[in-house]
N, C-alpha and C positions, 0 to 999 in steps of 0.2 A: 504494500500500500504506500503510495506516494502522498506525503502530507500536503503538498502544494497542488494536488489535483484530486478532486473528489469525483468518484465514478459511481453512479447509481442507476438502478432500473426501476421505473415506476410502472405499476400495473395499470392496464387500460381495459376497457370492456372487451369481452370476447376472447380473453386469454392473450391478447397482444400486450406489448410493453413499449415504453418510451425510454430510450437510453439518454442519460444526461451526464455530460462531462462539464465540471465546473473548475476553472482555474482559480486557485486560492493562495496567491502569494501577494497580498495587497501592498506590503511594504515596498516591493519592487515593481508595483503596478502590473503584476502577473507576468513579468519578463520570463521568457522561456529558458529553462535549463535543459540539459540533455535528459535528465531524469523525467522531467515533465513531458518532453517530446515522446519518450518511450512509453509513458503511461497512456497518453492520448492515443498513440498509434496502436498500442496493444488492445485498448478497448474497441477501437474501430475495426480492427481485424476480427476480434471475437464476435462482434455484433453483425459483421457482414455475413457470417455463416449461421447466425441464430435466427431461425424463422419467426420467433416470437417478437423480435425487435422490429418495430414498424418504422420508427423515426428516431433520429438522433439530434440532440441539442448540444451545442458547444457554447458556453457562456463563461463569465467570471463571477466571483462572489461579491463584487462591488460595482457601484454605478460609475465610479470615477474613471475606470479603465476596463477595457476588455483584455488588452495585452499590449504593453508598451514596447515590445520587440524581443530580441534575443539577449541573453546574458553576455554582453560583449566585454564586461569587466573581467569575467572569468576567462574568456577567450584570450584577452590581452595578457593576463597573467601566465596562461599556458604557453603562449608564444614566447614570452620573455624568459621562461624557464628552459626553453629548448631553442635558443637562437640558431638560425641556420638550418634547422631541420625542416625539410619540405617533402611531403606535407606534414605539418604539425599534427601528431596523432589525435589530440583532443579536438582541434579545429576540424579535422577530417571527419571524425565521428559525429560531431555536432551538426555540421552542415549536411553531411550525407543523410543522416537520419531525419533531420528537419525537412530536407527536400523530398525525401521518400514519403514522409507524412503529408506534406503539402500536395504531392502528386496523388496520393491516395484520396485526399479530400476532393480534388478536381474530378476524380474518376469514380467516386463512391456511388454505388447503385441505389442505395436507399436515400430518402430525403434527409438532408443534413442542414439544420438551421443554425446559423451563427448569429448571436445577439451582439451586434457591434456598437454598443453604446459606450460613451466615454472615449478615452484615448485608444486609438488603434494605429500602431506604428510598426514598421519593419516586419519582424517575424509574426506579429499579430495580424497584419494584413495578409501574410502568407497563409495563415489559418483561415482567414475569412474569404479571400478572393475566389477560391475555387468551390466554395460551398454552394449547394443547389438553391438555398433560400437564405438571403442575407438581409438582416434587419438593421436599419440605421435609425437613430433617434435624434432628438433635439440636442443631445449632449455629445454626439459623435464628433471626434476630431481625428482625422486620418492624415498620415504623412509618411513619406518614404525619405527620411532625412539623412540617408547614408553619405551624402556628399560632405556632411559635417564631420564624419569620422573616417574618411579614407576608404570607404567601402563603395558598393554600388547597389541599386535597387534589385535585390535578389529575391529569394523565396517565390520565384515565378514572376517577378516584376518585369523581366525581359519579355514575358508573354503578355501580361495584361496591360502594361503601359503602351505597347505597340498597337493595342486594339481599342484604345480610347479615341474619341472624336478628334479628327484633324491631327494637329501636332501637340495636343495638350499633354499627352503622355510624355513626350520628349521634354517639354517645359517642366512638368512636375518632377521628372527624374533629375533634371539638371539643378533645380532650385530647392527641392524638398518642400515646396510650398504646401501649407496645410489645406485640408479639405473638410467641409462640413457635410451634413446629411444630403443637402441638395446637390452638392458637387458629386458625392458618391453615386447618387441616382443618375446624374447626367453622364458621368464617365464610365458607368457600368460596373461599379464596385459595390453597389447596393441594389436591392430589389424592392424593399418595402420600408415605408416610413411609419414608425409607431412611436408613441410616447414612452419614455424610459420607465415611467411609473406603471406601465401596462405589462411589464415583464412577468410578474407573478400571475396575472390574469391569463396571459398567453400559455404559460406552463400548465396551469390548471385546465385550460381548455384542451390542450394537447393530451393530457392524461384522461380526459373524458371523451375523446374523439373515438369514432367507430372506425378503427383501422382495418385494412384488408391484408390478405396474404401477398398481394401483388404490389411491387414497389411503385409502378407507374400510377396506380390508383392512389397510393399514399402521397406521392408527389402532388397530385391534384388536390387531395384533401388538405394538405398543409397550405397550399396556395390559396384555397378558398378561405381557410381559417384566418390567415394573415391579412388577406384583403378585407375581410369582414371587420377586423380589429384595427385597421389602418387609421392613423391620425388624419385629420383634415389637411388638405394641401395648403390651406391658409396658414398653417403653423410652420411650414417649411421656411427656413431662412433663405436669403438670397444666395445664389450660387456664384461665388467669385470666378470660378472657371468659366461658367456660361456667360457671365457679365463681361468678362475680359477675353472672350473667345477670339474675337477679331484681332485684338491687340497681341494675343499669344501667337496667332498665325503670322502676323507681321514680324514679330520679334524673332521667330524661329524659321523664317522662310529661306534664309541664306543656305547655300550648299555646303558650307564648311563649318566645323565646330567653332573655330576661332571667330568667324563672322557672327555666328549666333550668340556666342558668349559676349562679344563686344556690343551687340545690339541690345541684349538684355541689360547689361551693365550701364548702358547709356540711357535707359528709360527715364524720362522726365515727366511722365504723365501724372494724373491726380490720384490714381488708384494706390491706396496704402498697401493693399495686398500685393500688387506688382512691385511696389517699391521694396517691400520686405523680401520678396522672392529674389529680386536683383541683388540685394545686400547679401543674402545667404549664398548665392552663387559666387559672388565676388570673394567671400571669405572661405569658400569651400576648397576641397582638395582638387587641384588640376587633374590629378590622375583619375579621380572619381568622375569628373566631367567627361574625360576621354573615354572611360569605360562605359558610361551611359550612352554616349554617341556610337561607340563601336559595337556594343551589344545590340543596339537597335538595328544596325546594319547586318550583323552576323546572324541574328535570330529571325530575320524577316520570313524565311521559308522553312523554318524548323518546326518539328512537331513539339508538343508539350513535353514529352519525355526528353527529347533532344535539347530543349531549352534548359531543363533542370540539369542535364548532364554537363552542358557547357558552363552553367552557373557554378557548378561545384568546382570545376577547374579554376575559374576566376576567383572564387571565394577563398580557396586555400592559398592561392597565389597572393591575394590581398594580404593575408596574414603573414606571408613571407616577405612582403615589402614594407617599408618603414611608415607609410602614411597611416595605416590602420592603428598601430600602437600609439602613434603621435596624436591622432585624432581623438582616440578614447581618452588619452591622458589629458588633453586640453579641455575636453568637454565634460568628462565625468569624474576624473580623478583629481588633478590639480585645479580644474575648473578656472583656468586663467583665460580661456577664450582666445589663446594666442598660439595656435598650432604652427609649427615650422614645417611646411610641406616640402617634400622632396620628390620631384622637382617643384620649384616655387611658382612656376608659370607654365602655361600650355606651350609657349615658345621653346621652353627648355626640355619639353617631353618628346623625346625622339621615338620614331617608329619601332626601333629595336627594343627600347625599354618597354613600350606598350605591349609588344608581342610576347614579352615574358609572362604576362598575365594569362596568356592563352596556351601555355605549354603544360600539357598533362604530366604531373609528377608521378606517374604510375604506368604500368604496362596493361593492367586490366582495370577498366573503369568500375568504381564501386557501385555505380547506378546503371550498369550495363543492362540489367534485367528489366528496367522500366519500359513500359510499352504504352 
């Protein structure tokens, strides 16, 4: 039993059951550890073959956050303890098992509801993005802020950012700009808008539902239930992504990364959201910006499994390069907000250095069996 993940089965009419997974690490805003990843994946595996489990819910124990990402502090410590080891064993285990879990969620046959209220960042978005039924609320705050710590939008980010409207995914990946519930619905990261206070009511309704043996019927049942309980559209906040869609298109239309970054940095409009996004990009790791751009190009025609396989190579290589450890130090450990990126600018980042991130440090890929 993992103390930070509660797993339960709730009886429903007709002998069916509701599987409920609750992240319960409130001090870290439910940031994922390898232990938590294994607990979640183990439950999903068991329930996939359990004919009595009709529907699965993935949530957290608090309203403040669903999941604030992965436990990057521990990853940084592991990397520091074994300098020069590529791949770092702990980093490899964490990312490989996290991506395997995310892939399972994307391809899960049974209806899987993720309650994405509060903060949803990084690894939390990896859990949410592939779920069949994704709820956002008035408190939802989504971001992929990896550019601030020398990583890249992983956990399938290379898949779902490229499928957002226009070039909004590119902009969000480069800037780590935050999204609300309306943004999530607009870019395809959310499906239903409910009030945060309705969560207990939804769980009770699920436990009283007349589930069927067929997964497709249960997908439809869950959809009908969530639509019936949806909050009025009038309660939705304005979507900054939608409101600034034309500006985003203009800022990202250039054919090279350097031109796009320069255009975003030069933004002088009235949108505070765009101003903050430009500031984040300017302070972010040049290597991360280059990875966002390159992953967008390299994953354009890849399958979901191939995206996760490529992301694993890049993730373990990020841990082997200096920007990850430096970014985590500056943001989360020393909290001085003054990372010393290597290289310090896009102009200093050569193609040979960037290509190092795409070199597989193994002969047999750990995720070769994904399909």
